[in-house]
N, CA, C and O atoms as a GROMACS GRO file, in nm:
protein
  276
    1MET      N    1   2.579  -0.268  -0.504
    1MET     CA    2   2.487  -0.290  -0.394
    1MET      C    3   2.417  -0.193  -0.318
    1MET      O    4   2.295  -0.195  -0.304
    2ASP      N    5   2.512  -0.088  -0.256
    2ASP     CA    6   2.480   0.011  -0.191
    2ASP      C    7   2.374   0.115  -0.277
    2ASP      O    8   2.271   0.163  -0.229
    3ILE      N    9   2.421   0.136  -0.404
    3ILE     CA   10   2.346   0.220  -0.480
    3ILE      C   11   2.190   0.165  -0.486
    3ILE      O   12   2.096   0.244  -0.480
    4LYS      N   13   2.172   0.028  -0.498
    4LYS     CA   14   2.047  -0.035  -0.530
    4LYS      C   15   1.967  -0.003  -0.383
    4LYS      O   16   1.854   0.046  -0.375
    5ARG      N   17   2.041  -0.037  -0.283
    5ARG     CA   18   1.979   0.009  -0.151
    5ARG      C   19   1.917   0.141  -0.140
    5ARG      O   20   1.801   0.169  -0.110
    6ASN      N   21   2.023   0.225  -0.172
    6ASN     CA   22   1.975   0.374  -0.166
    6ASN      C   23   1.859   0.406  -0.234
    6ASN      O   24   1.768   0.472  -0.185
    7ILE      N   25   1.862   0.348  -0.374
    7ILE     CA   26   1.750   0.384  -0.454
    7ILE      C   27   1.613   0.324  -0.416
    7ILE      O   28   1.510   0.386  -0.440
    8ARG      N   29   1.612   0.199  -0.355
    8ARG     CA   30   1.503   0.137  -0.282
    8ARG      C   31   1.468   0.222  -0.162
    8ARG      O   32   1.347   0.245  -0.152
    9ARG      N   33   1.541   0.272  -0.074
    9ARG     CA   34   1.526   0.335   0.024
    9ARG      C   35   1.436   0.473   0.001
    9ARG      O   36   1.333   0.500   0.062
   10ALA      N   37   1.509   0.567  -0.118
   10ALA     CA   38   1.458   0.668  -0.155
   10ALA      C   39   1.316   0.653  -0.211
   10ALA      O   40   1.231   0.735  -0.179
   11LEU      N   41   1.288   0.555  -0.289
   11LEU     CA   42   1.164   0.525  -0.352
   11LEU      C   43   1.052   0.495  -0.284
   11LEU      O   44   0.941   0.544  -0.305
   12GLY      N   45   1.086   0.394  -0.180
   12GLY     CA   46   0.980   0.339  -0.068
   12GLY      C   47   0.947   0.439   0.024
   12GLY      O   48   0.838   0.431   0.081
   13HIS      N   49   1.032   0.541   0.052
   13HIS     CA   50   1.017   0.620   0.170
   13HIS      C   51   0.943   0.771   0.111
   13HIS      O   52   0.946   0.870   0.185
   14LEU      N   53   0.889   0.777   0.000
   14LEU     CA   54   0.835   0.912  -0.039
   14LEU      C   55   0.716   0.925   0.040
   14LEU      O   56   0.674   1.038   0.061
   15ILE      N   57   0.650   0.815   0.089
   15ILE     CA   58   0.542   0.848   0.199
   15ILE      C   59   0.588   0.740   0.301
   15ILE      O   60   0.650   0.638   0.274
   16ASP      N   61   0.550   0.779   0.414
   16ASP     CA   62   0.592   0.674   0.518
   16ASP      C   63   0.482   0.581   0.566
   16ASP      O   64   0.366   0.615   0.542
   17CYS      N   65   0.507   0.459   0.635
   17CYS     CA   66   0.428   0.364   0.653
   17CYS      C   67   0.276   0.387   0.703
   17CYS      O   68   0.178   0.330   0.656
   18PRO      N   69   0.275   0.471   0.794
   18PRO     CA   70   0.156   0.525   0.851
   18PRO      C   71   0.062   0.576   0.756
   18PRO      O   72  -0.056   0.541   0.754
   19ARG      N   73   0.120   0.668   0.666
   19ARG     CA   74   0.033   0.725   0.549
   19ARG      C   75   0.003   0.617   0.461
   19ARG      O   76  -0.115   0.602   0.428
   20ALA      N   77   0.083   0.544   0.419
   20ALA     CA   78   0.046   0.418   0.324
   20ALA      C   79  -0.059   0.330   0.363
   20ALA      O   80  -0.137   0.277   0.284
   21THR      N   81  -0.060   0.315   0.505
   21THR     CA   82  -0.174   0.224   0.560
   21THR      C   83  -0.293   0.290   0.547
   21THR      O   84  -0.392   0.230   0.506
   22ARG      N   85  -0.295   0.402   0.576
   22ARG     CA   86  -0.417   0.504   0.580
   22ARG      C   87  -0.476   0.507   0.428
   22ARG      O   88  -0.596   0.490   0.402
   23LEU      N   89  -0.380   0.530   0.334
   23LEU     CA   90  -0.418   0.518   0.191
   23LEU      C   91  -0.485   0.385   0.151
   23LEU      O   92  -0.582   0.381   0.075
   24VAL      N   93  -0.421   0.265   0.213
   24VAL     CA   94  -0.463   0.127   0.175
   24VAL      C   95  -0.612   0.121   0.229
   24VAL      O   96  -0.704   0.076   0.160
   25SER      N   97  -0.628   0.164   0.343
   25SER     CA   98  -0.759   0.187   0.412
   25SER      C   99  -0.869   0.254   0.344
   25SER      O  100  -0.982   0.208   0.330
   26GLN      N  101  -0.820   0.390   0.295
   26GLN     CA  102  -0.891   0.463   0.229
   26GLN      C  103  -0.950   0.414   0.100
   26GLN      O  104  -1.068   0.430   0.068
   27MET      N  105  -0.847   0.344   0.018
   27MET     CA  106  -0.873   0.280  -0.094
   27MET      C  107  -0.987   0.172  -0.077
   27MET      O  108  -1.048   0.136  -0.178
   28GLN      N  109  -1.013   0.127   0.027
   28GLN     CA  110  -1.114   0.025   0.045
   28GLN      C  111  -1.272   0.085   0.022
   28GLN      O  112  -1.371   0.019  -0.008
   29GLU      N  113  -1.265   0.230   0.046
   29GLU     CA  114  -1.396   0.318   0.062
   29GLU      C  115  -1.404   0.402  -0.053
   29GLU      O  116  -1.517   0.415  -0.100
   30ARG      N  117  -1.313   0.459  -0.108
   30ARG     CA  118  -1.328   0.534  -0.236
   30ARG      C  119  -1.198   0.531  -0.318
   30ARG      O  120  -1.093   0.487  -0.271
   31PRO      N  121  -1.208   0.579  -0.440
   31PRO     CA  122  -1.091   0.575  -0.541
   31PRO      C  123  -0.988   0.677  -0.492
   31PRO      O  124  -1.023   0.787  -0.450
   32LEU      N  125  -0.863   0.641  -0.499
   32LEU     CA  126  -0.753   0.756  -0.470
   32LEU      C  127  -0.737   0.830  -0.582
   32LEU      O  128  -0.770   0.794  -0.694
   33GLY      N  129  -0.681   0.946  -0.549
   33GLY     CA  130  -0.631   1.036  -0.667
   33GLY      C  131  -0.518   0.974  -0.726
   33GLY      O  132  -0.456   0.882  -0.672
   34PHE      N  133  -0.484   1.034  -0.855
   34PHE     CA  134  -0.358   0.988  -0.914
   34PHE      C  135  -0.233   0.994  -0.849
   34PHE      O  136  -0.156   0.902  -0.875
   35ARG      N  137  -0.188   1.096  -0.755
   35ARG     CA  138  -0.070   1.114  -0.720
   35ARG      C  139  -0.055   1.020  -0.585
   35ARG      O  140   0.053   0.967  -0.556
   36ASP      N  141  -0.166   1.007  -0.512
   36ASP     CA  142  -0.172   0.923  -0.378
   36ASP      C  143  -0.175   0.770  -0.435
   36ASP      O  144  -0.124   0.682  -0.366
   37ARG      N  145  -0.235   0.737  -0.561
   37ARG     CA  146  -0.209   0.593  -0.606
   37ARG      C  147  -0.075   0.552  -0.674
   37ARG      O  148  -0.030   0.437  -0.673
   38GLN      N  149  -0.015   0.662  -0.733
   38GLN     CA  150   0.124   0.645  -0.760
   38GLN      C  151   0.226   0.616  -0.634
   38GLN      O  152   0.297   0.516  -0.623
   39LEU      N  153   0.218   0.732  -0.538
   39LEU     CA  154   0.284   0.704  -0.414
   39LEU      C  155   0.260   0.589  -0.354
   39LEU      O  156   0.360   0.524  -0.327
   40LEU      N  157   0.158   0.545  -0.324
   40LEU     CA  158   0.125   0.403  -0.264
   40LEU      C  159   0.175   0.290  -0.354
   40LEU      O  160   0.223   0.193  -0.295
   41LYS      N  161   0.170   0.289  -0.468
   41LYS     CA  162   0.214   0.186  -0.548
   41LYS      C  163   0.369   0.182  -0.551
   41LYS      O  164   0.423   0.072  -0.562
   42LEU      N  165   0.437   0.285  -0.542
   42LEU     CA  166   0.580   0.279  -0.529
   42LEU      C  167   0.615   0.230  -0.383
   42LEU      O  168   0.716   0.161  -0.370
   43HIS      N  169   0.539   0.261  -0.274
   43HIS     CA  170   0.560   0.239  -0.137
   43HIS      C  171   0.553   0.085  -0.130
   43HIS      O  172   0.645   0.019  -0.084
   44LEU      N  173   0.447   0.037  -0.174
   44LEU     CA  174   0.426  -0.120  -0.164
   44LEU      C  175   0.525  -0.180  -0.244
   44LEU      O  176   0.561  -0.288  -0.196
   45ALA      N  177   0.589  -0.144  -0.362
   45ALA     CA  178   0.686  -0.216  -0.419
   45ALA      C  179   0.796  -0.226  -0.344
   45ALA      O  180   0.883  -0.301  -0.388
   46TRP      N  181   0.820  -0.165  -0.232
   46TRP     CA  182   0.945  -0.155  -0.155
   46TRP      C  183   0.924  -0.205  -0.019
   46TRP      O  184   1.014  -0.264   0.040
   47CYS      N  185   0.804  -0.183   0.035
   47CYS     CA  186   0.771  -0.204   0.182
   47CYS      C  187   0.710  -0.339   0.196
   47CYS      O  188   0.599  -0.358   0.146
   48VAL      N  189   0.764  -0.421   0.249
   48VAL     CA  190   0.727  -0.569   0.277
   48VAL      C  191   0.596  -0.549   0.371
   48VAL      O  192   0.494  -0.600   0.326
   49ALA      N  193   0.587  -0.487   0.486
   49ALA     CA  194   0.514  -0.471   0.585
   49ALA      C  195   0.380  -0.420   0.542
   49ALA      O  196   0.274  -0.472   0.578
   50CYS      N  197   0.390  -0.314   0.462
   50CYS     CA  198   0.266  -0.259   0.401
   50CYS      C  199   0.206  -0.330   0.286
   50CYS      O  200   0.085  -0.328   0.265
   51ALA      N  201   0.285  -0.388   0.216
   51ALA     CA  202   0.229  -0.471   0.105
   51ALA      C  203   0.140  -0.611   0.168
   51ALA      O  204   0.040  -0.664   0.120
   52ARG      N  205   0.210  -0.643   0.279
   52ARG     CA  206   0.123  -0.762   0.355
   52ARG      C  207   0.005  -0.702   0.414
   52ARG      O  208  -0.097  -0.771   0.415
   53PHE      N  209   0.001  -0.593   0.460
   53PHE     CA  210  -0.131  -0.527   0.498
   53PHE      C  211  -0.224  -0.512   0.376
   53PHE      O  212  -0.340  -0.553   0.381
   54ASP      N  213  -0.175  -0.454   0.267
   54ASP     CA  214  -0.258  -0.438   0.144
   54ASP      C  215  -0.329  -0.573   0.121
   54ASP      O  216  -0.450  -0.578   0.096
   55ARG      N  217  -0.256  -0.672   0.130
   55ARG     CA  218  -0.302  -0.804   0.082
   55ARG      C  219  -0.409  -0.851   0.198
   55ARG      O  220  -0.517  -0.901   0.165
   56GLN      N  221  -0.375  -0.832   0.329
   56GLN     CA  222  -0.475  -0.876   0.415
   56GLN      C  223  -0.606  -0.796   0.394
   56GLN      O  224  -0.718  -0.848   0.393
   57MET      N  225  -0.582  -0.661   0.378
   57MET     CA  226  -0.722  -0.581   0.360
   57MET      C  227  -0.809  -0.630   0.237
   57MET      O  228  -0.932  -0.635   0.234
   58HIS      N  229  -0.722  -0.666   0.135
   58HIS     CA  230  -0.810  -0.720   0.010
   58HIS      C  231  -0.880  -0.857   0.048
   58HIS      O  232  -0.995  -0.883   0.011
   59PHE      N  233  -0.793  -0.954   0.134
   59PHE     CA  234  -0.856  -1.074   0.177
   59PHE      C  235  -0.975  -1.053   0.258
   59PHE      O  236  -1.078  -1.118   0.240
   60LEU      N  237  -0.962  -0.967   0.345
   60LEU     CA  238  -1.094  -0.926   0.460
   60LEU      C  239  -1.208  -0.874   0.373
   60LEU      O  240  -1.323  -0.912   0.393
   61ARG      N  241  -1.181  -0.798   0.289
   61ARG     CA  242  -1.286  -0.739   0.204
   61ARG      C  243  -1.359  -0.836   0.114
   61ARG      O  244  -1.480  -0.824   0.095
   62GLU      N  245  -1.289  -0.932   0.060
   62GLU     CA  246  -1.337  -1.047  -0.023
   62GLU      C  247  -1.420  -1.121   0.066
   62GLU      O  248  -1.537  -1.141   0.036
   63ALA      N  249  -1.368  -1.168   0.181
   63ALA     CA  250  -1.422  -1.251   0.291
   63ALA      C  251  -1.559  -1.203   0.319
   63ALA      O  252  -1.658  -1.276   0.321
   64MET      N  253  -1.558  -1.072   0.341
   64MET     CA  254  -1.681  -1.019   0.410
   64MET      C  255  -1.788  -1.002   0.284
   64MET      O  256  -1.909  -1.014   0.305
   65GLY      N  257  -1.744  -0.978   0.173
   65GLY     CA  258  -1.847  -0.998   0.064
   65GLY      C  259  -1.903  -1.137   0.028
   65GLY      O  260  -2.014  -1.157  -0.020
   66LYS      N  261  -1.827  -1.214   0.052
   66LYS     CA  262  -1.875  -1.359   0.024
   66LYS      C  263  -1.972  -1.384   0.158
   66LYS      O  264  -2.076  -1.448   0.140
   67TYR      N  265  -1.943  -1.339   0.279
   67TYR     CA  266  -2.020  -1.352   0.401
   67TYR      C  267  -2.155  -1.287   0.375
   67TYR      O  268  -2.258  -1.345   0.408
   68ARG      N  269  -2.155  -1.174   0.320
   68ARG     CA  270  -2.285  -1.115   0.301
   68ARG      C  271  -2.390  -1.178   0.211
   68ARG      O  272  -2.510  -1.161   0.232
   69GLN      N  273  -2.341  -1.255   0.105
   69GLN     CA  274  -2.394  -1.329   0.014
   69GLN      C  275  -2.480  -1.430   0.080
   69GLN      O  276  -2.542  -1.512   0.012
   0.00000   0.00000   0.00000
């Protein structure tokens, strides 16, 4: 059990939450580079809070798109 927790912690913290949320925000405006995309994907797989932020950003973008129409 501790091994799984340590692996999860190591993979999820290759980038920290502030950087992950910045990347999620930037991803709304421009495509991310390969490295940033992969680091963000790993972080979102393990960080519940950042994954929730990512879903919220997608929801808001879709809602604004529908509002403009």
